[in-house]
C-alpha positions in Angstrom: 134.8 114.8 98.2 132.2 112.1 97.7 128.6 112.3 98.7 127.8 108.5 99.0 125.2 107.9 101.6 124.4 104.2 101.7 123.6 101.6 104.4 124.0 97.9 104.3 121.0 95.7 104.8 121.3 92.3 106.3 121.8 90.4 103.0 124.9 92.6 102.3 126.3 92.2 105.8 125.9 88.5 105.6 127.6 88.3 102.2 130.5 90.4 103.3 130.9 88.3 106.4 131.3 85.0 104.5 134.8 83.6 104.8 136.9 84.6 101.8 140.4 83.7 100.9 142.9 86.2 102.0 144.2 88.4 99.2 147.6 87.5 98.0 148.5 91.1 97.6 147.4 94.4 99.2 143.9 95.6 98.2 144.2 97.2 94.8 144.0 101.0 94.7 142.8 101.0 91.1 145.7 103.2 90.3 144.6 103.7 86.7 141.0 104.6 85.7 139.7 105.0 82.1 136.3 105.7 80.8 135.2 104.6 77.3 132.2 106.2 75.6 132.0 103.6 72.9 131.5 99.9 73.5 134.1 99.0 70.9 136.7 101.1 72.7 136.5 98.8 75.7 136.2 95.6 73.7 139.7 94.1 74.4 139.4 94.7 78.2 135.8 93.5 78.2 136.6 90.2 76.5 139.6 89.6 78.7 137.6 89.9 81.9 134.5 88.2 80.5 136.6 85.1 79.9 137.6 84.7 83.6 135.1 86.8 85.7 132.2 85.3 87.6 129.3 87.5 86.4 125.7 87.2 85.0 125.3 86.7 81.3 123.6 90.1 81.1 127.0 91.7 81.3 128.4 90.0 78.2 129.7 92.2 75.5 127.5 90.6 72.9 124.3 91.1 74.8 124.9 94.7 75.8 126.2 95.6 72.3 122.8 94.4 70.9 121.0 96.3 73.6 122.9 99.6 73.1 122.3 99.4 69.3 118.5 99.2 69.8 116.8 99.9 73.1 119.7 101.8 74.6 120.0 104.1 71.6 116.2 104.8 71.5 116.4 105.7 75.2 119.3 108.1 74.8 121.8 106.0 76.7 125.5 106.9 76.2 128.1 104.3 77.1 130.2 105.1 80.1 132.4 102.0 80.6 134.8 102.2 83.5 138.0 100.2 83.2 140.3 100.0 86.2 143.9 98.7 86.3 146.5 98.3 89.1 149.8 100.3 89.2 151.4 97.7 87.0 148.8 98.1 84.3 147.0 94.8 84.9 143.3 94.9 84.2 141.3 94.6 87.4 137.7 95.6 86.8 135.2 96.7 84.2 132.0 98.4 85.1 129.6 98.5 82.1 127.7 101.7 82.8 125.7 104.0 80.6 124.7 107.6 81.2 121.2 109.0 80.9 119.8 112.4 81.8 117.3 112.6 84.7 116.1 116.2 84.4 119.2 118.3 84.8 121.2 115.4 86.3 123.6 113.0 84.5 123.3 109.6 86.1 125.3 106.4 85.3 123.7 103.0 85.7 124.3 99.5 84.5 123.7 99.0 80.8 120.8 96.8 79.9 118.1 98.7 81.8 115.0 96.7 82.5 116.1 94.0 80.1 118.9 93.0 82.5 117.7 91.1 85.5 121.0 90.9 87.4 123.6 93.7 87.3 127.3 93.3 88.3 130.7 94.4 87.1 133.4 92.2 85.7 136.2 91.6 88.1 139.4 89.7 88.0 139.1 86.5 90.2 140.4 87.1 93.7 140.0 90.8 93.5 139.6 92.5 96.9 138.3 96.1 97.0 137.2 97.9 100.1 134.6 100.7 100.3 137.3 103.5 100.1 138.8 102.0 96.9 135.5 101.7 95.2 134.3 105.2 96.1 137.6 106.6 94.9 137.3 104.7 91.6 133.7 106.0 91.0 134.7 109.5 92.0 137.6 109.6 89.5 135.4 108.0 86.8 132.7 110.6 87.3 135.1 113.4 86.9 136.1 112.0 83.5 132.6 112.5 82.2 131.9 115.5 80.0 130.2 117.1 81.8 130.8 115.3 85.1 128.5 112.5 86.1 126.4 113.4 89.2 126.0 109.9 90.5 125.9 106.1 90.0 122.5 104.4 90.4 123.2 100.6 90.6 120.1 98.5 90.7 119.3 94.8 91.1 122.8 93.7 92.1 123.3 90.2 93.5 125.3 90.0 96.7 127.1 87.1 95.1 127.0 85.3 91.8 127.6 81.5 91.5 129.5 81.6 94.8 131.7 84.7 94.1 131.1 87.7 96.3 130.2 90.9 94.5 132.8 93.5 95.5 130.2 96.3 95.3 128.7 94.8 98.6 131.4 96.9 100.3 129.5 100.0 99.3 126.3 98.9 101.1 122.9 99.8 99.8 119.3 98.9 100.2 117.4 95.7 99.4 115.9 95.8 96.0 112.1 95.9 95.7 112.1 92.4 94.1 114.3 89.3 94.4 115.5 86.9 91.8 114.1 83.4 91.6 116.3 80.3 91.0 116.0 76.6 91.0 118.8 74.0 91.4 118.3 71.2 88.9 120.1 68.1 90.2 120.5 65.2 87.8 117.0 63.7 87.7 113.9 65.3 86.2 111.5 63.1 88.1 113.3 64.1 91.3 112.9 67.8 90.4 109.2 67.4 89.7 108.6 65.6 93.0 110.4 68.3 94.9 108.3 71.1 93.2 104.9 69.5 92.8 102.6 67.8 95.2 101.0 64.6 93.9 97.7 66.5 93.3 99.5 69.4 91.5 101.4 67.0 89.3 98.2 65.2 88.5 96.5 68.5 87.4 99.6 69.3 85.3 99.4 65.9 83.5 95.7 66.5 82.8 96.5 69.9 81.3 99.2 68.3 79.1 96.6 65.7 77.9 94.1 68.4 77.2 96.6 70.3 75.1 97.6 67.1 73.3 93.9 66.5 72.4 94.0 69.8 70.4 97.2 68.8 68.5 100.6 67.0 68.8 102.7 68.7 71.5 106.4 69.3 71.1 109.2 71.3 72.7 111.9 72.8 70.4 115.0 74.9 70.7 115.7 77.4 67.8 118.6 76.0 65.8 118.6 78.4 62.9 117.6 81.9 61.8 114.2 80.8 60.4 113.2 79.0 63.6 114.5 82.0 65.7 112.3 84.4 63.7 109.3 82.2 64.1 109.8 81.9 67.9 110.3 85.6 68.3 107.3 86.6 66.1 105.2 84.3 68.3 106.6 85.9 71.4 105.9 89.4 70.1 102.3 88.5 69.2 101.6 86.9 72.5 103.2 89.7 74.5 101.3 92.3 72.5 98.0 90.5 73.3 98.9 90.3 77.0 99.9 93.9 77.3 96.6 94.9 75.6 94.7 92.8 78.2 96.5 94.6 81.0 96.0 98.0 79.5 99.7 98.5 79.2 100.2 98.7 75.4 101.8 102.1 75.8 104.7 100.6 77.6 105.5 98.0 74.9 107.2 98.6 71.6 107.3 95.2 69.8 109.3 96.6 66.8 112.1 97.8 69.1 112.0 94.7 71.2 112.3 92.4 68.2 115.2 94.4 66.8 117.0 93.9 70.1 116.2 90.2 70.5 117.2 89.4 66.9 120.5 91.1 67.4 121.1 89.3 70.7 120.3 86.0 69.1 122.5 86.6 66.1 125.4 87.5 68.5 125.0 84.1 70.1 123.8 85.3 73.5 120.2 84.3 73.4 118.7 80.8 73.6 115.1 80.4 72.4 112.6 77.7 73.3 109.0 77.1 72.1 106.1 74.8 72.9 104.1 73.7 69.8 100.6 72.4 69.6 100.3 71.1 66.1 101.7 73.9 63.9 101.0 76.6 66.5 103.5 78.0 69.0 101.5 78.2 72.2 104.4 79.4 74.5 107.8 81.0 73.9 110.8 81.5 76.1 114.1 83.3 75.8 117.1 83.2 78.1 120.9 83.7 78.4 123.4 80.9 79.1 126.5 81.4 81.2 128.5 78.4 82.2 126.0 75.8 83.6 123.1 78.2 84.3 120.3 79.5 82.1 118.9 82.9 83.0 115.3 83.4 81.8 114.6 86.8 80.1 111.0 86.4 78.9 108.2 83.9 78.6 104.8 84.3 76.9 101.9 82.1 75.9 98.7 82.1 73.9 95.9 83.7 75.9 93.1 82.1 73.9 90.8 80.2 76.4 91.3 76.8 74.7 95.1 77.1 75.1 95.3 79.2 78.3 93.3 76.6 80.3 96.1 74.1 79.5 98.8 76.3 81.1 101.2 76.2 78.1 103.7 78.4 79.8 104.1 76.1 82.8 104.3 73.1 80.5 107.1 74.8 78.5 109.0 75.5 81.7 108.9 71.9 82.7 110.2 70.9 79.2 113.0 73.4 79.6 114.0 72.0 83.0 114.0 68.5 81.5 116.2 69.6 78.7 118.6 71.5 81.0 119.0 68.4 83.3 119.8 66.3 80.2 122.4 68.9 79.3 123.9 68.7 82.8 123.0 72.3 83.7 123.2 73.1 87.5 120.8 76.0 87.8 117.9 77.8 86.0 116.4 81.2 87.0 113.3 83.1 86.0 114.6 86.6 86.6 113.4 89.3 88.9 109.8 90.1 90.0 106.8 88.6 91.5 104.8 85.9 89.7 103.0 82.8 90.9 104.8 80.6 88.3 108.2 81.8 89.6 107.4 80.9 93.2 106.1 77.5 92.0 109.1 76.5 89.9 111.9 78.1 91.9 112.7 77.1 95.5 115.4 79.8 96.0 115.0 83.5 96.3 118.2 85.5 95.4 118.1 88.8 97.3 119.4 91.8 95.4 120.5 95.3 96.5 120.5 98.8 95.1 123.2 101.4 95.6 123.4 105.1 94.8 126.7 106.8 95.0 126.5 110.6 94.6 129.5 112.4 93.1 128.2 115.9 93.2 126.0 117.9 95.6 123.1 117.9 93.2 123.6 114.1 92.8 123.2 113.7 96.6 119.9 115.5 96.4 118.7 113.2 93.6 120.0 110.1 95.4 117.9 110.9 98.5 114.8 111.0 96.3 115.6 107.9 94.3 116.4 105.9 97.5 113.1 107.0 99.0 111.3 106.0 95.8 112.8 102.5 95.9 111.8 102.1 99.6 108.2 103.0 98.7 108.2 100.6 95.7 109.5 97.8 97.8 106.9 98.3 100.5 104.2 98.3 97.8 105.5 95.1 96.2 105.7 93.4 99.6 102.0 94.0 100.1 99.9 91.8 97.7 96.8 93.9 98.4 98.4 97.2 97.7 100.2 95.9 94.6 96.9 94.5 93.2 95.3 97.9 93.6 98.3 99.6 91.9 98.1 97.1 89.0 94.4 97.8 88.5 95.0 101.6 88.5 97.8 101.1 86.0 95.5 99.1 83.7 92.8 101.8 83.8 95.3 104.5 83.1 96.7 102.5 80.2 93.2 102.0 78.8 92.6 105.8 79.0 95.9 106.5 77.2 95.2 104.0 74.5 91.6 105.0 74.0 
């Protein structure tokens, strides 16, 4: 018996309604289900699907192995990687979950936590799976847990990725509190700038670039070796630490742990680093993941000193990244999930996301009702700029009290 109670918002119904090629065989029943509690145990299956599946780079083996070894371990996350095969033994899907405890409950969610902007399983191309098949798979996987998993909490899922429909759409869900932000690049930087900046806005940006150049020579670089990567990441950590202190949120930021994760991700080849220099100073830093012809932004930071901040170094860096990506024939660039003025300015496309909770025990159903209600409240707050501004101010004051 499953306890899934989910509804499909419009974005999911629309995605599911898009014409799809008819499956060449009956919908798979996921005849065989395995659960791996180590990332290396699922390595062969993971790499096989990663080579052919349409999925965000946040679900790459290299990225999540680095995350599990650092932030995941610190957070008490246990791998719970679901691998599904058809009756002939052919690999069909891999769901990179991890289990954490929420009070007395054991809940599985996508690995990567808040460091993963987009969450999705790895599926063999052409896979078709209906709601019943997916619920059956998750129910059987939950029973393989020791003890049993109470539910699957799947957040920030794209309804489709690079044109491929996410099979989890069939489960329904609720719209996530925030959307993703993406820009299509085209083949001409001047054309991209004209599409995103008015003449007046472009004039202001040029003046900011000139103002920064008056302080020192300005240049954009991509980290090409370990020494440059360390320099970029150290600058990011210092800038992020200063920003979190300004916001009164230092208690939510662990630079040592973050740097350990980012260094491992970069060494594994899954992280691309950019920096904007002014003289010998890094005034803005950026990190993102590459998959095919798309760069997915993970983080951006900039110097908050007034002489630099008034030049908008973060925005200048983003423009240089776009220029570089167009030169490299990339098709798309995204700035992740969440509200920010610079995201709305640079990205013309919102990518709606959805959340799903599938309960696999009675206690999980109780928790699922609470988590779903919390997500609805969070979305309503985020959709109201006035309410969100008040909440941000309260968070800052609370953080200042904790840090005092």
